[in-house]
C-alpha positions, 0 to 999 in steps of 0.5 A, spaced: 370 204 812 370 197 810 372 191 815 373 184 815 376 179 820 382 180 817 383 187 814 380 194 814 382 200 811 384 207 814 379 213 812 378 220 814 374 218 820 378 212 822 384 217 822 381 222 826 379 216 831 386 213 831 389 220 833 385 221 839 386 214 841 394 213 840 395 220 843 392 217 850 395 210 849 402 214 848 402 216 855 405 223 853 410 221 848 411 217 841 410 224 837 404 229 837 398 225 834 396 231 830 402 232 826 401 224 824 394 225 823 395 231 818 400 226 814 395 221 813 390 225 811 394 228 806 395 221 803 388 220 803 386 226 800 391 224 794 388 217 793 392 213 798 389 206 800 392 204 807 390 197 809 390 194 816 391 187 817 390 182 823 396 179 826 393 172 825 393 173 818 400 174 817 404 168 815 410 165 818 414 165 813 412 173 811 417 178 812 415 184 817 419 190 819 417 196 824 418 203 822 417 209 826 420 216 828 426 217 833 427 223 837 424 227 842 417 229 842 418 237 842 423 236 836 417 233 832 413 239 833 418 244 832 422 241 826 418 240 819 419 233 817 418 230 809 414 224 812 418 219 808 424 218 812 422 211 815 421 208 808 428 211 806 431 207 812 426 201 810 429 201 803 436 202 805 435 196 810 432 191 805 438 193 800 443 191 805 439 185 808 437 182 801 430 181 803 423 185 801 418 187 807 411 184 806 408 188 812 409 194 816 408 194 823 408 200 828 413 200 833 409 203 838 401 205 839 403 212 842 402 218 838 405 219 831 409 213 831 402 209 831 400 213 824 407 213 821 407 206 819 400 208 815 404 214 812 409 209 809 404 204 807 401 210 803 408 211 800 410 203 799 403 200 798 405 195 804 399 193 808 400 195 816 399 190 821 394 191 827 399 190 832 405 194 836 411 192 840 409 196 846 401 197 847 403 204 849 410 209 848 417 208 851 423 212 850 428 207 848 429 202 843 430 196 847 423 197 851 419 193 846 417 186 846 420 184 840 427 185 843 425 183 850 423 176 847 429 175 843 428 178 836 435 180 833 435 188 833 440 189 827 441 190 822 437 197 823 437 203 819 435 210 820 434 216 815 433 224 816 430 229 813 435 230 807 435 222 806 442 221 809 442 214 812 445 211 817 446 203 817 447 199 823 449 192 821 450 189 828 450 190 835 450 186 841 444 188 844 438 193 843 440 197 848 447 199 845 443 200 838 439 205 842 445 208 844 448 209 837 442 211 834 440 216 839 447 219 838 446 219 830 439 222 831 442 228 835 447 229 830 441 229 824 437 234 828 434 231 833 429 227 829 430 221 824 425 215 821 427 208 823 426 201 820 428 195 824 427 189 826 427 185 820 423 179 822 419 173 820 411 173 821 412 167 826 417 172 830 412 177 829 406 173 832 410 171 838 412 177 840 407 183 838 401 186 842 395 184 837 390 189 836 392 195 838 391 200 832 384 197 833 384 199 840 386 206 839 381 207 833 376 204 838 378 209 844 378 215 839 371 213 837 367 213 843 371 219 846 369 223 840 362 220 840 361 222 848 363 229 846 358 230 841 352 227 846 355 231 851 356 225 856 363 224 860 369 222 855 373 220 860 369 215 862 368 213 855 375 212 854 376 208 860 370 203 858 374 201 852 382 202 855 381 199 862 383 203 868 381 208 872 382 216 874 388 217 878 387 224 879 383 231 877 387 237 877 390 243 875 397 243 872 401 248 876 408 247 874 412 244 868 419 243 868 422 240 862 429 240 859 432 236 853 437 231 855 441 227 851 435 227 845 430 226 851 425 231 853 425 230 861 422 233 867 416 233 872 409 236 872 406 238 878 398 238 879 394 241 884 387 237 886 380 239 884 373 236 885 374 230 889 382 231 889 381 238 892 387 240 896 392 234 894 398 235 890 400 230 884 407 229 881 409 226 875 416 225 872 417 223 865 422 222 860 418 223 853 413 219 856 410 219 863 413 214 868 411 215 875 405 219 879 406 220 886 402 223 891 407 226 896 411 220 898 406 215 895 407 212 888 400 211 885 402 208 878 408 207 875 411 204 868 410 199 865 402 201 866 400 207 862 399 214 865 396 219 861 394 226 862 387 228 858 383 234 858 378 234 863 372 236 859 374 233 852 379 227 854 383 230 849 390 227 850 395 232 853 402 230 850 409 232 854 411 237 849 404 241 850 404 241 857 403 248 860 401 252 867 393 252 868 390 246 864 385 242 867 386 235 866 385 228 869 390 223 870 388 216 867 392 210 869 391 204 864 394 197 866 399 195 861 399 189 857 401 182 860 407 182 855 410 188 859 408 185 866 413 179 866 419 178 870 423 178 864 419 185 861 420 188 868 427 188 868 427 193 861 421 197 862 419 197 870 421 203 874 428 200 876 430 200 869 429 208 869 433 209 875 427 209 880 428 205 887 422 201 888 418 195 885 412 195 880 406 195 883 400 193 878 394 197 877 388 193 877 384 191 871 386 189 864 389 193 858 384 194 853 378 192 858 379 185 855 378 187 848 386 185 847 388 178 846 393 177 852 399 172 851 404 171 857 411 169 856 416 168 861 
């Protein structure tokens, strides 16, 4: 894989690593990373060249568009997708706005939504920016740094497997766009590709979390190397991601329902090793939101709560949770852009209906590898 300070190219090894790392950073959601990996591998087998450029290489007057998939993770593994739904949405958005995109950027670094832009790059020839708007995955559109820090959400477009398109010329808020686009996505079968927002390079650089594709790739690399050398892959992932093991145990119960286009529920775990005899409850909405030991909250959004296999650190996403899995629950500090007062109004625990304030995990997102920007 050829790399420089500003560009690197996705190859077969890179996508294997990204799939593992994005699955971990996705905190249970963002779509199943295995599905996304297969899409990219097919493109590579067909000779696609997929460049990834650093955020600081994007010029201020360039046009960037975020692309990804909308819907519940359970639908993403049950319903066959064409793979080009986001690019269909992008072309409709470009036609409406009278502007062509210069760059694609991941919406979130979690799960399939980290790899969908790579597939769309193969289809379109556009480079992908090494950044995203969450540093993880979140269930709703307004929960992104683009929206939190003032980038207009519309015009926006979504497209389904039949290439039917819904265009949203203007909504007052991203939360309203979430409401409308979610309703249409449900009518389109529970899964769509989206393209929004259209933004300048200057807006992108002001609001995006840089280096997250590289972070996912590096997490995957060290985890896979640890497996091969028979060292601890969970310790390896924490050395790159930052954070700590919150709990080790066996899944004893999974309650999961589809509600208004989301996979919602809770997971109960029984402690093993140092946590023997204890119990942990995790509540999720596509992504893992809160972890409790009894009445005590030990981690919550926006910090990352990821469930991985104890022996391999393979991410366990919400659609494949099941009784009996032996797992480690990992807590990773959120990026600084998600920890501001302004951001916590949108992505903190109270934004999800929990009646408590956010208490941050110790440490630094990306173990100091990610440039941190503080905005008020």
